Backbone bond lengths (Angstrom), bond angles and torsions (degrees), N, CA, C in turn:
res aa  C-N    CA-C-N  psi(-1)  N-CA   C-N-CA  omega(-1)  CA-C   N-CA-C  phi
1 X - - - 1.482 - - 1.541 108.20 -
2 X 1.294 117.07 141.64 1.390 122.56 178.43 1.556 112.42 -70.58
3 X 1.292 115.21 145.26 1.455 119.71 178.42 1.524 109.22 -70.61
4 X 1.358 112.97 144.02 1.466 116.24 -179.94 1.510 109.87 -133.53
5 X 1.320 117.91 160.19 1.435 121.81 173.97 1.524 105.43 -138.57
6 X 1.330 115.92 150.21 1.443 121.59 -174.15 1.535 107.85 -102.13
7 X 1.314 114.54 128.88 1.489 120.35 167.98 1.475 107.83 -88.45
8 X 1.363 117.13 120.70 1.471 120.16 179.60 1.534 110.54 -70.00
9 X 1.291 114.72 173.17 1.489 119.24 176.82 1.586 106.65 -60.61
10 X 1.366 117.06 -44.06 1.442 118.89 176.18 1.517 108.96 -79.90
11 X 1.317 117.05 105.46 1.475 119.30 -177.98 1.493 110.81 -85.05
12 X 1.301 117.44 156.80 1.445 126.07 174.44 1.557 108.84 -96.99
13 X 1.300 117.66 106.58 1.445 121.98 -169.89 1.500 109.98 -111.59
14 X 1.328 119.00 129.64 1.448 125.13 172.33 1.532 109.93 -98.11
15 X 1.319 116.01 132.90 1.405 122.22 179.70 1.538 109.98 -115.57
16 X 1.294 117.27 117.30 1.475 120.30 -174.46 1.534 107.58 -136.08
17 X 1.303 117.82 143.05 1.456 121.55 174.16 1.492 113.71 -153.07
18 X 1.297 117.45 139.87 1.476 120.66 172.12 1.535 108.29 -67.43
19 X 1.307 115.13 161.36 1.449 122.08 -174.10 1.549 113.68 -49.20
20 X 1.329 117.47 -47.35 1.490 119.92 -178.58 1.475 111.97 -77.72
21 X 1.341 120.65 -0.17 1.476 124.48 179.68 1.510 111.62 -114.51
22 X 1.310 119.04 -2.84 1.445 122.96 -176.13 1.524 110.30 -62.98
23 X 1.268 119.82 -44.18 1.512 122.16 178.37 1.535 107.95 -63.15
24 X 1.256 118.07 -44.80 1.507 119.31 177.57 1.549 112.25 -55.75
25 X 1.311 114.17 -47.12 1.489 120.05 -178.18 1.564 107.57 -66.31
26 X 1.289 118.37 -45.08 1.386 123.35 179.83 1.569 112.07 -59.72
27 X 1.293 115.82 -45.05 1.537 120.37 174.43 1.496 109.48 -61.56
28 X 1.335 118.10 -43.82 1.458 118.19 179.48 1.555 110.00 -61.83
29 X 1.264 119.48 -40.83 1.443 125.09 -176.11 1.550 105.82 -64.79
30 X 1.338 117.34 -45.50 1.442 121.45 -177.61 1.543 108.69 -61.32
31 X 1.276 118.15 -45.86 1.459 124.19 177.87 1.507 111.52 -56.54
32 X 1.329 116.49 -36.02 1.482 123.98 -175.02 1.487 111.08 -109.05
33 X 1.308 119.11 24.06 1.454 123.18 -177.32 1.520 112.57 -54.01
34 X 1.293 119.03 -46.26 1.447 121.96 -173.77 1.581 110.84 -66.89
35 X 1.343 117.44 -34.36 1.400 116.85 177.09 1.541 111.02 -78.32
36 X 1.311 117.43 -40.36 1.413 120.39 179.61 1.533 113.46 -63.26
37 X 1.344 116.54 -28.45 1.451 120.33 178.24 1.559 113.66 -64.78
38 X 1.292 117.28 -15.26 1.424 123.24 177.85 1.502 112.51 -85.66
39 X 1.332 118.90 -2.37 1.464 121.20 -175.04 1.532 109.65 -123.68
40 X 1.298 115.35 167.65 1.490 121.11 174.27 1.534 108.33 -91.92
41 X 1.324 114.62 123.56 1.436 120.13 -172.60 1.569 111.96 -107.15
42 X 1.282 113.51 145.31 1.503 123.73 -179.65 1.498 106.96 -132.06
43 X 1.318 119.07 150.44 1.484 117.96 175.30 1.509 107.12 -158.70
44 X 1.332 113.67 162.91 1.457 120.47 176.72 1.524 109.01 -91.87
45 X 1.300 116.49 137.11 1.439 125.09 169.11 1.507 121.75 33.10
46 X 1.264 118.76 -117.34 1.465 122.59 -178.39 1.539 112.78 -66.86
47 X 1.313 117.63 -29.70 1.464 120.53 177.20 1.491 110.37 -59.95
48 X 1.358 116.47 -47.96 1.438 120.66 179.46 1.543 112.69 -62.62
49 X 1.350 114.08 -41.53 1.509 117.35 177.74 1.514 110.39 -63.34
50 X 1.296 116.45 -47.70 1.476 120.38 -178.14 1.594 110.15 -57.84
51 X 1.282 115.11 -47.12 1.484 117.44 -175.69 1.543 110.39 -69.50
52 X 1.312 117.64 -44.40 1.459 120.66 176.83 1.524 112.12 -55.10
53 X 1.355 115.50 -48.34 1.469 117.91 -177.44 1.558 110.71 -68.97
54 X 1.347 118.62 -39.81 1.456 121.90 -179.71 1.530 112.58 -67.72
55 X 1.342 116.06 -39.50 1.489 119.41 -176.20 1.488 114.42 -92.55
56 X 1.362 115.58 -22.44 1.442 117.37 -175.51 1.544 111.09 76.20
57 X 1.298 118.36 21.31 1.442 124.67 -177.05 1.541 108.00 -115.21
58 X 1.354 116.25 147.02 1.451 120.53 176.80 1.528 109.01 -66.60
59 X 1.350 116.12 136.60 1.459 121.92 172.44 1.480 104.59 -133.29
60 X 1.310 117.18 123.07 1.491 121.83 176.49 1.545 105.39 -68.82
61 X 1.329 115.90 120.25 1.412 121.08 -175.60 1.513 112.92 -96.17
62 X 1.311 113.66 129.61 1.491 121.92 179.02 1.552 106.14 -108.60
63 X 1.325 116.63 -178.89 1.480 119.99 176.34 1.518 110.24 -63.23
64 X 1.372 115.11 160.00 1.417 120.89 165.77 1.475 110.87 -53.83
65 X 1.372 117.62 142.99 1.444 123.40 -178.19 1.519 112.68 -44.73
66 X 1.340 115.51 -60.28 1.494 118.06 -176.49 1.499 114.63 -64.51
67 X 1.328 117.19 -18.02 1.490 120.35 179.80 1.519 113.03 -98.72
68 X 1.310 117.45 14.10 1.443 120.46 174.94 1.570 116.98 121.29
69 X 1.337 113.12 -4.20 1.470 118.00 178.64 1.534 114.55 -61.99
70 X 1.355 111.59 -40.81 1.517 115.94 177.04 1.516 110.73 -60.55
71 X 1.320 116.94 -38.90 1.480 121.01 -176.94 1.545 107.20 -71.02
72 X 1.365 118.85 -38.93 1.469 122.43 178.13 1.595 107.53 -58.51
73 X 1.291 115.19 -46.81 1.489 116.99 -178.89 1.513 111.40 -65.40
74 X 1.371 114.71 -39.83 1.509 118.53 176.71 1.491 110.53 -60.82
75 X 1.312 118.05 -40.75 1.469 123.02 176.11 1.523 111.31 -59.60
76 X 1.306 115.19 -45.39 1.517 119.19 179.95 1.514 109.71 -63.92
77 X 1.314 118.75 -35.40 1.452 121.57 178.85 1.546 108.36 -64.66
78 X 1.353 114.79 -51.23 1.493 118.22 -176.62 1.485 112.98 -62.36
79 X 1.381 117.26 -29.31 1.414 121.72 -179.94 1.531 114.27 -87.92
80 X 1.300 116.73 1.99 1.426 123.30 178.95 1.525 113.04 71.70
81 X 1.358 119.10 30.31 1.407 123.72 -176.57 1.538 111.56 -108.85
82 X 1.327 117.24 12.23 1.429 121.65 175.65 1.516 108.82 -140.17
83 X 1.310 115.00 143.30 1.441 120.95 -174.79 1.534 114.72 -110.64
84 X 1.337 115.37 -30.18 1.485 120.44 -170.39 1.498 106.50 -147.59
85 X 1.366 113.24 130.16 1.474 120.17 176.56 1.526 107.91 -114.33
86 X 1.322 114.82 119.00 1.449 122.93 171.37 1.536 105.64 -104.80
87 X 1.301 116.83 106.67 1.465 120.65 -176.55 1.543 107.83 -129.24
88 X 1.355 113.02 101.02 1.486 118.63 173.86 1.505 110.03 -84.16
89 X 1.297 116.06 94.65 1.488 120.04 -179.14 1.453 110.86 -98.83
90 X 1.314 116.63 153.81 1.426 123.41 -177.62 1.518 111.43 -91.77
91 X 1.362 116.63 107.99 1.448 120.08 179.98 1.491 115.95 -76.62
92 X 1.334 114.66 -7.51 1.481 119.25 -174.86 1.495 112.84 -98.59
93 X 1.343 120.65 -7.56 1.430 121.30 -174.48 1.549 109.29 -138.28
94 X 1.360 113.78 132.41 1.445 118.23 176.67 1.540 111.36 -67.16
95 X 1.270 119.41 143.11 1.417 124.31 -178.50 1.542 108.40 -112.54
96 X 1.385 115.72 140.87 1.494 117.56 179.27 1.534 111.03 -60.77
97 X 1.308 119.00 -17.41 1.486 119.91 -177.81 1.504 109.49 -116.57
98 X 1.325 117.59 36.38 1.519 121.68 178.56 1.532 112.05 -54.79
99 X 1.282 119.80 -37.17 1.432 121.47 179.65 1.529 110.63 -63.16
100 X 1.346 114.80 -39.51 1.481 118.04 174.98 1.519 113.80 -62.20
101 X 1.330 114.69 -46.94 1.466 120.42 175.33 1.502 113.69 -54.84
102 X 1.340 115.84 -45.85 1.495 120.94 178.95 1.492 110.06 -61.58
103 X 1.323 115.58 -43.22 1.487 118.39 179.91 1.547 113.39 -65.23
104 X 1.313 114.93 -36.85 1.512 120.66 177.65 1.540 108.29 -63.01
105 X 1.295 114.84 -52.21 1.497 119.22 -179.89 1.523 111.85 -59.08
106 X 1.369 117.55 -40.17 1.374 122.76 179.47 1.519 110.93 -61.96
107 X 1.349 118.13 -43.15 1.465 122.59 178.20 1.482 111.77 -65.61
108 X 1.350 118.53 -39.16 1.474 121.38 -179.50 1.538 107.57 -62.36
109 X 1.260 120.20 -42.98 1.437 124.71 179.75 1.551 111.37 -70.42
110 X 1.342 115.02 -43.35 1.482 118.54 -178.40 1.521 111.17 -62.33
111 X 1.335 119.21 -39.53 1.433 123.17 -178.12 1.513 114.56 -92.95
112 X 1.302 117.32 7.00 1.428 123.42 170.08 1.552 113.55 59.61
113 X 1.380 111.99 48.02 1.463 116.18 178.10 1.561 107.10 -101.41
114 X 1.315 114.51 163.19 1.430 121.87 177.18 1.552 107.99 -67.39
115 X 1.350 117.43 138.15 1.435 121.71 -179.36 1.548 110.03 -143.17
116 X 1.336 113.57 138.38 1.520 117.99 176.74 1.535 104.74 -138.68
117 X 1.318 116.12 130.37 1.471 120.20 -179.86 1.498 113.12 -115.70
118 X 1.344 117.66 3.34 1.444 119.19 171.73 1.519 109.47 -149.04
119 X 1.320 117.12 171.36 1.421 124.13 -173.27 1.581 112.54 -61.46
120 X 1.270 114.85 -43.56 1.479 119.84 -177.20 1.567 108.66 -62.39
121 X 1.262 119.46 -48.26 1.453 123.79 178.93 1.496 109.49 -60.85
122 X 1.314 115.26 -49.27 1.478 120.84 -177.42 1.545 109.22 -58.75
123 X 1.344 119.11 -42.58 1.468 122.71 177.48 1.568 110.14 -59.80
124 X 1.336 114.66 -51.02 1.430 117.72 -177.87 1.530 111.62 -57.93
125 X 1.301 117.35 -44.44 1.471 122.12 -177.19 1.548 110.13 -69.80
126 X 1.311 117.07 -48.82 1.467 119.36 -175.16 1.545 110.46 -63.67
127 X 1.303 118.45 -33.53 1.445 120.42 -177.16 1.544 112.50 -100.10
128 X 1.307 118.20 12.80 1.438 124.04 174.49 1.567 109.79 -70.52
129 X 1.304 115.61 147.11 1.422 120.28 177.98 1.526 110.56 -62.91
130 X 1.310 116.57 -27.63 1.474 119.46 179.04 1.512 113.45 -65.95
131 X 1.321 117.68 -21.51 1.462 119.05 177.46 1.462 114.13 -75.17
132 X 1.347 119.11 -13.95 1.433 123.49 -174.80 1.550 114.07 -88.09
133 X 1.233 118.46 -5.18 1.458 122.34 -175.32 1.550 110.12 -136.16
134 X 1.325 113.87 174.49 1.494 117.10 169.75 1.484 105.65 -64.93
135 X 1.341 116.27 154.88 1.435 123.77 178.41 1.518 108.98 -143.61
136 X 1.298 117.52 135.74 1.423 120.92 179.44 1.505 109.77 -100.76
137 X 1.329 112.07 126.84 1.554 121.28 -177.53 1.520 106.72 -109.34
138 X 1.328 114.01 134.70 1.476 119.72 173.06 1.517 106.78 -81.38
139 X 1.385 113.69 124.55 1.474 120.85 178.17 1.549 105.66 -85.44
140 X 1.344 113.88 127.75 1.488 115.42 178.10 1.514 112.03 -59.05
141 X 1.304 112.77 146.61 1.540 119.12 177.38 1.538 107.15 -97.48
142 X 1.330 112.45 111.34 1.420 118.10 179.58 1.558 114.10 -100.29
143 X 1.310 115.66 16.38 1.454 120.35 -173.47 1.556 111.60 -64.36
144 X 1.340 118.18 -36.70 1.513 119.90 177.03 1.547 108.70 -64.84
145 X 1.293 115.33 -42.16 1.449 117.64 -179.00 1.550 110.47 -65.32
146 X 1.290 115.12 -41.35 1.511 118.99 -178.48 1.513 111.25 -70.77
147 X 1.280 119.10 -28.50 1.463 120.25 -178.35 1.542 113.21 -98.75
148 X 1.273 119.24 12.64 1.457 120.66 -179.52 1.553 111.91 -63.69
149 X 1.278 115.56 155.07 1.431 121.95 178.77 1.535 110.35 -79.85
150 X 1.335 116.86 116.76 1.441 120.48 -179.46 1.527 115.22 -95.26
151 X 1.301 116.37 8.22 1.506 119.46 -177.06 1.478 112.28 -88.93
């Protein structure tokens, strides 16, 4: 039987945005303040500070993305300590930490967590009936990958 983990009603949500998307994310958070208030929020650097001040809600603040915040979130994903990643990234501008961003998105997909990269997707997920209850997630089995022959 595949390993599973339960997402509680109160989800652990990471809020991340590139500089030119911070206002978009902050506006989305303000629109959804009442729903977000029911969850535990995390954010990188200035994004967390901006959202916390604008919403008046606590946001667990990690390092700035380029200074290690992306890796902190990736670690939380791999350790099963994060349920939902809202990452408004800027597709029109190269980032100095693109490799970190790619690694973060890869981890989110690899560990089967909820992910939204734009406002429409974030709205659909946040207002889904599935967000209102516990939800069981199948944890991918990486045993074959870990036991592969490296010779």
